[in-house]
N, C-alpha and C positions, 0 to 999 in steps of 0.2 A: 423754604422760612421767606417770609417775608422784609425787606430791606428797610430801614429806619427812614424818615423824612432826612432826604439829603441836606436840607439847612442845616438840620441838627447835627449831623454827622459834621460839617463844616466847621459850625461852633466849638461844637468838642475838640478838630482838630486842631484848630488856632490854639485852645492851652494846653496842647501838649507840646507845641512847636514852641508857647511860650515860654514855657516849665524849663527850671534848671538844667543841663545834662544830667543830673545825680538824678533828679522829680522825674523827668519824663516818663517812666515805667508806669507811675500809681495813675495817671491821666488817660493814657495811652491803655491799660487796661479797662478803665470804665468807659472809653468807646466801643474798644472791643469787646465787653458784655452787651452791650446791645446787637452785636451779631454774633455773636461766637461766645458761647457758656464755655469758660473756664477754669482750672483753678491756679494757674500763676502764667506769669512770660520771663521770657527771657532774653537778650541779647548781649549781643558779641560783637564789637565794633574796632577794627583798625585804627581807626582816626583819635583814638583816647590813650594816650601810654599810661596815666595812672590808671584808672579805673575800665579797662576793655570790658569787662563781663559784668554785667548788673541783673536783678533780678526783683521778682515783685510777688507775691501773693502768699499763697500759706506755706508758713515758714517750713514746716515738714518738707515740702517740694527747695523754695528758695535758698534754703541753709545747707544746703546736700548738692548744690546744683555746680559740676564743676566747669572750667572751661576748657577742658579735653572732652567734655562730653558736649557739647555746645558744637566744639570743632567737627567733632565726628558727625554730629547734624549737617551740618557748614557741607561735607563733601558729599552729600547725596542731595544738596538742593543746589539748582542751578539759579545764576541770575534771574528774577522777574519772571520763577518757572515757580508758582506755587507746589507745597509739596505737606502732601501729609497720611500719613501712618504711626506707625507705633515704632518709640525711639529709646534709649536708654538715658533716660536722665535720674538724675538722684538716686542714685543706685536701684531702680526700677524701671522694668519695659510700662510706658505710658504712652496712651494717643497725644498727639500732637499734631500742629501745624505749623511748620517752617517757609519763611519768605526771606527772598535775599536781593539785596538790591545795593548798585556801585555807580553810585553818580559819577558822571567823568570827574578826575581829577582826583576821587577819592579812594579809600584803601579797601569798602566796601563793608558793609555792616548786614546780619542777620538776625533776626527775630524769631524767636521758639513759643509759639504758644499749647500750653498744656491744658487739653480739651477734656470737660468732663462729661461730655455729651458719646453714647455710643457710637453712633452716626459720623461720616465720615465729614467736612463741612460743606456744602452747597458751592459751585463752580463761582457764580454770581458773589459770596461773602467771600472765598479766596481770591477772586480777583481785588474785590474793595481791600483788604487785608493788604493783597500786595501794595495798593496806589498808597494807600495809609503810610505807608512802609518805606515806600520811597520818598515823600513827604521828608518824613522823619529821618531817614537818612541822610538827606541833602543838608537837612538843617545841622545836623551834626557834624557834616564835613565843615559848612561854615563856620560854625561855632569851635573848632580845632581850629582853622584859619586863621581867626581875629579873638583869640583870646588874649585878656589883657595882660600885662607883663608879670603879675605876680601869679597868674594860673599857668603861664609858662615856665617859669621858675620852678614852680611848686611840683610840676609833670616832668620837669627835668630833674628833680632829688628821686621823686618819687620809683621812674624809672630807673634810675643807676641804682635804689636804694633794693629794687625787687629786682634785677638781675644779680645785685651781691647775692641775696637770699634764696635766688633758685639754685644758683652754680653754688652755694656751701651747702644746701640739700642734695642736689644730683650726688656731689661727692663722696655725703653720706654714704647716700644710700645705694651708691655704685658700688662703693670699698667695699660695705657689708654682702653684697650680693658677687661681688669678686670671691671673697671669702670664701663665703657657702660653696660655690663653684669648683673654688680649689678643695674643699675638703668631700663630697660630694667624688669625685673624679679619684679622689684617694684608691690607690690600687687593694687596700688591706681593708678593703667594705667589701662585703660577699654578696648583698643582695644586689644585682646586677639591674636586676629591673626596676625597684626604687630607684636606685640612683640614674638610673638614665631618666625614670619620669620628674627626678625632682631637677633633674640637670635641666629639662626641659623647663617646665615650670619657672626655674630660676633666669634663663635666658630671655624667657618671655618677660618677667617681669625690669630684665633690664633693657627691654628695648621699649616695654611701655613706659620707664621712667624716663627714657633718651627722649621719646618722643614726645613728653609733657613740658621737657627742658626746650625744648626745640618748638614747639606750638608758642610757649613765651614768649620766646625769642622773638617769633614770627611775628606778635602780635605789637611788640614794642620798638621791635627793627622795621628796616623795608630795603632789597637790595635797593641799591645806586641808579641800577639802570629801569630800574622800577617805578621809582621815585623821579628820574629826569620823563620818561615818557608822562608820568599826570602832568608832570608842570609842561610840555610840550604842549597838551591838550587843553591846558588854560590858557596858554599864550595864543593860540592860533586864531581865537576869536576876535582876541586886538587889532590883528594887522589882515582882518580877511578881504575889507573892502577900504585898504587902505593905500598907498601909493607908498610907502614905505615895509622896505624888505626886511624881514628878521630870519638872522642867521644862527644856529645852535649848534654848541659844538659841546656834547655831551662826555659823560662819564669813560675812559678809558678801560676802566673794570667795572661792569656792569654788577657783578657780583658785591661787590662792596659794600658790608652790611652800613645799615644809618641810622641811628635811632629815629623814632617814629617821628617827635617832636623836632628834628632837627630837621627831618627830610621836608616837615610840614610850612617850619620858619622860612626854609630856605625858598621854599616855591614861593612862599607869601612875599619875602623880597624881593623875586626878580620879577613877581607881577608888577610888584608895585613902583620898581624901578624902571620899566616897559613903560607902566600906564604915566608916569610922572613926565618922562623924555616924550610919548608920543604929543602930552601937550603944549610940545617946542614945535615953532615952526621953522621949515627950511629944512628937516628931515628926510634923508631917502635909505637910511640902512640903521637898525641896531644889533650891535651884535650879542650874544648872551655865551659867555661857558663858563659852565655848570663840573668841577673835577673833584673828588676826594684825594686830603692829599693826606699824609701819616696820621697825623694829628686833625686838622682841622678839613672843614667842606669850604672850597675856596671858589667864590662867587665874582664875574666880574659883566656887567654891563655897559657896553660901549657905545655910543652913538657919532654920528655925524655931524651934530644940530649945530645952533650959535654958540655951545659952550657958555650960555651964560646964568645956568644955575648954580645956586651957592648951598652950602651947607645949613644958614639958615631959615632954608626954604621949609615949609612947612609938612610939604610931604617928604622932604629928604632929612627931615629931624623925626618923623615919628619911623618911618625906616630907620635911623639909627637909633632910636628906642627899642624896635621891635630885637634887630640884632644885639642889643644889649641884656636883653630879656634874658635869652638864652647860653649868656655868658662871649658873645661873640663882639664882631667890632665894625665899622661900618665907615668908608674915607669916599670924599667925594674929589676931585678932581678936573675942573674944569677948565679950559684953554677959549678966551673966544676967540670962533673964527673955526674952531678945529673941531670942538666938539666935547664932551662930557664922558667922566668914566667912573662909573659907581662900582669900589673895591668892597666885597665881605668875604667875612674869615668865621665861618661858626665851628665851634669846636665839637667831636666825634665822640667824648668821654665825659660822664656827667660831671657836676662841678661837686667840691667838698661842702657839704653842707652846714651851713652857716651857724654861729650859736645867737637865738634871740635877744633882743635887748632886754638888759630887766625891765626899763622903763614900760615895757611892754604889757607885762604881765600886773604893773599897775593899776592902767586901765579896766574901767566896767565893762559889762558886756557893752550895755548902747552905748558908749564910748568906742568900743572897737566895731561897733560896727559903724558907728561915724568917720569913724578913723580909716576903715577898710575901702568904704566908698569915695573918700577923701583922696586917698589914692589913685584911685581908678580915676581923680579929674571932676568929679561931680562936684556943680557948685553947690552951694547953703539952699537952695530953692530946689534942686535937683535931689539932692539930700531928704529934704524934709517930703517931697514928694514920697519916694522909695518907702521911707519908713512909718509914714502916716503921722508927722509931727509935725510941730509947726515951727516955722525957718529961724523963730525967736529963738525954738528949744535946738535947734542944730547950735546955733551963735554960743548960748551956752554950754554947749559940750566940745563942741572949738577950742572955747578958748581954755577950758579945763585941759582939754586934751595935750596943747601945745605948754601949758605951765606943766602938768604933770610930765611930759617928755622933753623939755628942757631946753626947746626949739620956740625961733619967733616967728617962724613964717610957714604955711600951710606945702609949701615947697619942704621946707625941711622935714614937716611930719610925716611928709608922701615918701622921701627919700630916704628915712630909718626905717620905716615898713619895707620898702623894696630892699633894702640893704643885711636887713633882718629876717628877711622870706617868711615874714609874718603869715602865715595860712591864711584866705581869704574866708570870710564867713559863709556869702553865698557862691 
């Protein structure tokens, strides 16, 4: 098969990387169509707590694909090693190409392409799909690290609700299967062979059910040791060519499970703190302590610099906002001549869902679109460009929004959005 023009591939790849995470698969499928005829594409990623699995293509396939099926495919695919063959997807054996990628510091991402051709993809096509997916996986990691506060809070709530539903489903089915086992093991039954076969079937079903629960947990949680190792990889380049010594104290309990979004947020906080401290003169040492406690992940970043950082500094304010977005807190203690200490505590349990303010329900769809962008800190000109409307129209909508919400400033409106948990529209 002749490969397409590289310039066309690069242009199409740019459209994929610029698309929202939830809409990435459609342009990706269009790019792949030039390389590989296919019926559907599906992805599984550990960097998104809200929607780790996504699929696009023929609904007969996409509506039936499960994360458990994709995880089984992932077990046969090495990172950077494209694999093709027949796999069980959407309840049937189908030809597919699978590629896996794990950028430094990422949880990893799997792409499965359900092919429509009879022949296995050629080597150059497999390699090109792998390189394309490497770029997408890197973008997924960047998006996970730099989510707006509203998205972070939404991921947190979704992950908690998802875990609750999975736990209830697991308990219900486990109780049913346990009752079945108890009945089949009864000594009053005569057909020993039937009893034995039914018992084996029920045991297999229990194992499959527990495996599904473990899989879902692995997608929304990460061992503390693994998360800290990813953090170490992200920090190493910051001081590689610096005279500053970086000391890292990791978790004592490396197997402690952390929510995926908290692991990502903690890495962003620590890296941001280290970058902020490195911007000072006179440093010789930075020490990072990263330890899960009973209900919080405790982070401490301490330097021996001039001790002149303040809580009002823009980088520190941004780190504070990030901590607050996931229900945590950050404090700064700077002593002139002795250095600076940034301490953060992030909750390990999801927050309780908040009831949206009734005033938000009175907004029209376009007003909600303007408000969502306003809450992300966009100015009128940026909102106008984003929504393809005039700046005058934006001002008109903002005035109506403030009036309907009963607030006097854009800042108050943004605070109301964040406190009410209004889901972003993009």
